[in-house]
C-alpha positions as CSV (number, residue, x, y, z in Angstrom):
1,M,39.3,36.3,52.9
2,T,40.0,33.9,56.0
3,P,43.3,32.1,55.8
4,E,41.4,28.5,56.4
5,I,39.9,28.6,52.7
6,E,42.2,27.3,50.1
7,V,41.1,28.1,46.4
8,V,42.2,26.4,43.4
9,R,41.5,27.6,40.1
10,L,40.4,24.8,37.8
11,S,41.0,26.1,34.2
12,G,42.5,29.3,32.4
13,S,38.8,30.9,31.8
14,L,36.7,30.3,34.7
15,G,36.2,27.7,37.8
16,A,37.7,27.2,41.0
17,E,37.5,24.4,43.8
18,V,36.9,26.2,47.3
19,R,37.9,24.0,50.4
20,G,37.9,24.9,54.3
21,L,34.1,26.0,54.1
22,R,31.5,24.1,55.7
23,L,28.4,25.7,53.8
24,G,26.0,24.3,56.2
25,E,27.2,26.6,58.7
26,V,27.9,29.7,56.7
27,G,26.8,32.9,58.1
28,P,26.4,36.7,56.6
29,A,30.5,37.3,56.4
30,E,31.4,33.9,55.0
31,A,28.3,34.2,52.2
32,R,30.1,37.7,51.3
33,T,33.2,35.9,51.0
34,V,31.8,33.2,48.6
35,S,29.8,36.0,46.7
36,E,33.6,37.7,46.0
37,L,34.7,34.2,44.9
38,L,32.1,33.8,42.5
39,T,32.0,37.4,40.7
40,E,35.7,36.4,40.2
41,H,35.6,32.8,39.1
42,L,32.3,32.6,37.9
43,V,31.7,29.2,38.9
44,L,33.1,27.3,42.5
45,L,33.0,24.2,43.3
46,F,32.9,22.8,47.0
47,P,33.5,19.2,47.3
48,G,32.8,16.8,50.6
49,Q,29.8,19.3,51.7
50,H,26.9,16.6,51.9
51,L,24.5,18.8,52.7
52,S,21.2,17.8,53.7
53,E,18.1,19.4,51.7
54,S,17.2,22.2,54.7
55,E,21.1,22.8,54.8
56,H,21.5,23.5,51.2
57,L,18.3,25.8,51.2
58,A,19.6,28.0,54.3
59,F,23.1,28.4,52.3
60,A,21.1,29.3,49.0
61,R,18.7,32.0,50.7
62,H,22.1,33.9,51.4
63,F,22.3,34.9,47.8
64,G,18.7,36.0,47.3
65,E,15.1,34.5,47.0
66,L,14.5,31.1,45.7
67,E,12.1,29.6,43.3
68,G,11.0,26.1,42.1
69,H,11.5,25.4,38.4
70,P,8.0,27.1,36.5
71,N,7.6,23.7,34.1
72,L,9.1,20.7,35.7
73,D,8.0,18.4,38.5
74,N,10.6,16.8,40.8
75,P,10.7,13.2,40.8
76,F,12.2,12.6,44.3
77,S,11.9,16.2,46.2
78,Q,8.6,17.2,48.1
79,T,10.8,20.6,48.5
80,R,9.4,23.4,46.8
81,E,12.2,25.3,46.4
82,I,14.6,22.5,45.3
83,F,14.6,21.6,41.9
84,E,15.8,17.6,40.9
85,L,17.1,16.3,37.9
86,A,17.4,12.3,37.9
87,A,19.2,10.8,34.7
88,S,16.6,8.0,34.5
89,R,13.6,10.0,34.3
90,G,15.5,12.4,31.3
91,G,17.1,14.7,33.2
92,I,20.6,15.6,31.4
93,A,21.2,18.7,30.1
94,D,23.2,18.2,27.4
95,E,23.2,21.1,25.3
96,W,24.5,24.3,26.3
97,H,22.6,26.8,28.2
98,S,21.9,29.4,31.0
99,D,18.9,28.4,33.1
100,I,15.3,29.3,32.3
101,T,15.8,32.0,30.2
102,F,12.3,31.7,28.6
103,S,11.5,33.7,32.0
104,P,11.4,37.5,31.7
105,E,13.7,37.3,34.8
106,P,15.7,34.4,34.1
107,S,18.0,32.7,36.9
108,M,20.5,34.6,38.4
109,L,22.4,31.8,40.3
110,A,22.5,28.4,40.8
111,I,23.5,26.4,43.6
112,L,23.7,22.3,42.9
113,N,23.8,19.5,45.2
114,M,25.1,16.4,43.6
115,I,23.2,13.4,45.2
116,R,24.3,10.5,43.0
117,C,27.0,10.5,40.2
118,P,28.7,7.9,38.0
119,E,31.9,6.0,38.7
120,V,33.0,7.8,35.5
121,G,31.2,10.2,33.1
122,G,28.6,12.5,33.9
123,D,31.0,15.4,33.8
124,T,29.5,19.4,33.7
125,M,31.2,21.9,31.4
126,W,30.9,25.5,32.1
127,A,31.9,28.1,29.6
128,N,32.7,32.1,30.1
129,M,30.1,34.1,28.4
130,Y,32.5,37.3,29.1
131,K,35.3,35.9,27.0
132,A,32.7,34.4,24.4
133,Y,31.1,38.0,23.9
134,E,35.0,40.0,24.2
135,E,36.8,37.6,21.7
136,L,34.6,38.4,18.8
137,S,35.4,41.1,16.3
138,D,34.6,44.6,16.9
139,P,31.8,44.5,13.8
140,L,30.6,41.5,15.2
141,R,30.3,42.9,18.7
142,D,28.6,46.0,17.7
143,L,26.0,44.0,15.6
144,C,25.1,41.9,18.7
145,D,25.1,45.1,20.9
146,G,21.9,46.3,19.3
147,L,20.0,43.2,18.8
148,T,17.6,41.4,20.8
149,A,16.6,37.5,20.9
150,L,13.3,35.3,21.6
151,H,13.7,32.7,24.2
152,D,10.8,29.9,24.6
153,A,10.4,27.1,26.8
154,D,9.7,24.6,23.9
155,P,12.6,22.1,25.6
156,H,9.6,21.8,28.6
157,G,7.3,21.1,26.1
158,K,5.7,25.2,26.3
159,A,6.5,26.7,23.2
160,D,4.3,29.6,23.8
161,S,6.1,30.6,26.8
162,T,8.3,33.4,25.2
163,T,10.1,36.1,25.7
164,I,12.8,38.4,24.5
165,H,16.5,39.4,26.2
166,P,19.1,41.5,24.6
167,V,21.9,39.2,22.8
168,V,24.5,41.2,25.0
169,R,23.7,41.7,28.3
170,V,25.6,44.1,31.1
171,H,26.1,42.2,34.5
172,P,24.3,44.3,37.4
173,V,27.8,43.7,39.5
174,T,30.9,43.6,37.3
175,G,29.2,45.9,34.6
176,R,30.9,44.0,31.9
177,R,28.7,42.5,28.7
178,S,28.8,39.0,28.0
179,L,26.6,36.8,25.3
180,F,23.0,35.9,26.3
181,V,22.1,33.5,23.5
182,N,21.7,29.6,23.9
183,E,21.0,26.7,22.0
184,H,18.6,25.3,24.2
185,F,16.3,28.2,24.6
186,T,17.3,30.7,22.3
187,R,14.6,30.6,18.9
188,R,15.4,33.7,16.8
189,I,17.2,37.1,16.6
190,V,14.0,39.5,16.6
191,E,15.4,42.2,14.2
192,M,16.2,39.9,11.2
193,S,14.8,37.4,8.9
194,H,14.6,33.7,9.8
195,E,17.2,32.5,7.3
196,E,19.6,35.5,8.4
197,S,19.1,34.5,12.5
198,R,19.4,31.0,11.7
199,M,22.8,31.7,10.5
200,L,24.0,34.4,12.9
201,L,22.3,32.5,16.0
202,G,23.9,29.3,14.9
203,Y,27.6,30.5,14.4
204,L,26.9,32.1,17.9
205,T,26.0,29.0,19.7
206,R,28.8,27.2,18.2
207,W,31.2,29.7,19.4
208,V,30.3,30.2,22.8
209,A,31.2,26.5,23.3
210,N,34.6,27.1,22.0
211,P,37.2,25.0,24.4
212,R,39.2,28.1,25.5
213,F,36.1,29.7,27.3
214,T,35.5,26.1,28.8
215,M,36.0,24.4,31.7
216,R,35.0,20.5,32.9
217,Y,34.4,19.6,36.2
218,R,34.7,15.3,37.5
219,W,31.8,14.9,40.2
220,S,31.9,13.4,43.3
221,K,29.0,12.9,45.7
222,G,28.4,15.6,48.0
223,T,30.0,18.3,46.2
224,I,28.4,21.5,45.8
225,A,28.5,23.7,42.7
226,M,27.5,27.2,42.3
227,W,27.7,29.3,39.3
228,D,26.7,32.8,37.8
229,N,23.8,32.1,35.1
230,R,24.5,35.7,33.8
231,C,27.5,35.4,32.4
232,T,28.2,31.2,31.8
233,Q,26.5,28.5,30.0
234,H,26.7,24.7,31.1
235,F,26.5,21.3,29.3
236,V,26.3,18.0,31.0
237,I,28.2,15.2,29.3
238,N,26.0,12.7,28.4
239,D,28.6,9.5,28.2
240,F,27.4,7.1,31.1
241,D,25.0,4.7,32.3
242,E,24.4,4.8,35.6
243,E,21.8,7.0,37.5
244,R,22.7,10.5,38.3
245,V,20.8,12.7,40.4
246,I,21.2,16.6,41.5
247,Q,19.2,18.6,43.3
248,R,19.3,22.5,42.6
249,A,18.5,25.9,44.5
250,T,17.7,28.3,41.8
251,V,18.1,32.3,42.9
252,M,15.7,34.0,40.4
253,G,14.8,37.7,39.7
254,D,17.3,39.4,37.8
255,V,16.2,41.5,34.6
256,P,18.8,41.1,32.2
257,K,20.3,44.9,31.1
258,A,20.6,45.5,27.7
259,A,24.3,46.7,26.4
260,C,22.0,49.3,24.2
261,P,18.7,49.6,23.2
262,A,17.7,47.8,20.1
263,R,18.9,49.5,17.1
264,W,16.1,48.1,14.9
265,E,12.7,47.4,14.6
266,P,11.4,43.7,14.9
267,Y,11.9,41.6,11.4
268,V,8.4,42.0,9.7
269,R,8.1,40.0,6.3
270,S,8.3,42.5,3.1
271,V,7.0,39.8,0.9
272,Q,3.5,38.2,0.5
273,A,2.9,35.3,2.8
274,G,4.1,31.8,1.8
275,A,4.8,28.6,3.1
276,T,8.1,29.9,4.6
277,S,5.9,32.3,6.8
278,R,5.7,29.4,9.2
279,H,9.3,30.3,10.4
280,D,8.0,33.8,11.4
281,R,4.8,32.7,13.2
282,Q,6.0,32.7,16.5
283,L,8.1,35.9,16.6
284,N,4.5,37.5,15.3
285,H,2.5,35.6,17.9
286,H,4.8,37.1,20.8
287,L,5.1,40.6,19.6
288,G,1.2,40.5,18.7
289,R,1.1,39.2,22.5
290,R,3.0,42.0,23.8
291,E,1.2,45.0,21.8
292,R,-2.0,43.6,23.4
293,D,-0.5,43.7,27.0
294,L,0.8,47.3,26.3
295,E,-2.5,48.5,24.8
296,S,-4.2,46.8,27.8
297,N,-2.0,48.4,30.1
298,R,-2.6,51.6,28.1
299,K,-6.2,51.9,29.0
300,N,-5.8,50.9,32.5
301,R,-3.6,53.7,32.9
302,S,-6.1,56.0,31.2
303,N,-9.1,54.7,33.3
304,A,-7.3,55.0,36.4
């Protein structure tokens, strides 16, 4: 690390504020330093940057291929690779989540530019999913290792946009395990009944927000935030009335790796269909679609 860089930890669990780097002028060597800091702290905050959209994108491209949001339009920015959230347009992410987990290849990194923020309020919290996993009891960790979960884009009005991910994923850089379920996008534990899933998923989504896993950051205009979506969740505190505008560049393309193969088959009701069958409809639809896709692929290979 170059001596000009100052790094100050923000909590005992995760997060650091970094000064001494001009992100609009970062080259490959500085980008490697940033990557190393991100691996260590999971969330980095760079105050006083005031990057233009072109500088924001140039910095973000050091870390991978960028994509716009698959479901939501930008209210102001015309740049496809920048996703903009304005509070006045409903852009307040006040549920714990990792970004875009309804995708087969969820967001890997997020790089956010605070364009406009309230004088008071609108802080963001992050939580460390390594710690959330590691502090579970041994039996519960073992159970979670062998489970998968259904995620959907229902918060964006697209409940039929679904995918299945492991409940516990392995980070491709550190090799550490972390919980990978969230209250915003995760709907169902695949291998459990609706009632069992509701109990376990409810517990896990409350557990990840335990204060000792978290940090809270008060924004200033021009701050750049960068976080690893593979091992963190975040939450915007909706306690303000003024406008709040952020622009986010998203590094995509990381397929979650399971801690181990799923140990059980997906849940299938063993009783006659009834009113409660509606709770299984989404999962059954996803599994049926997956089976049809597999069969289509098998036929295509045999005809090739």
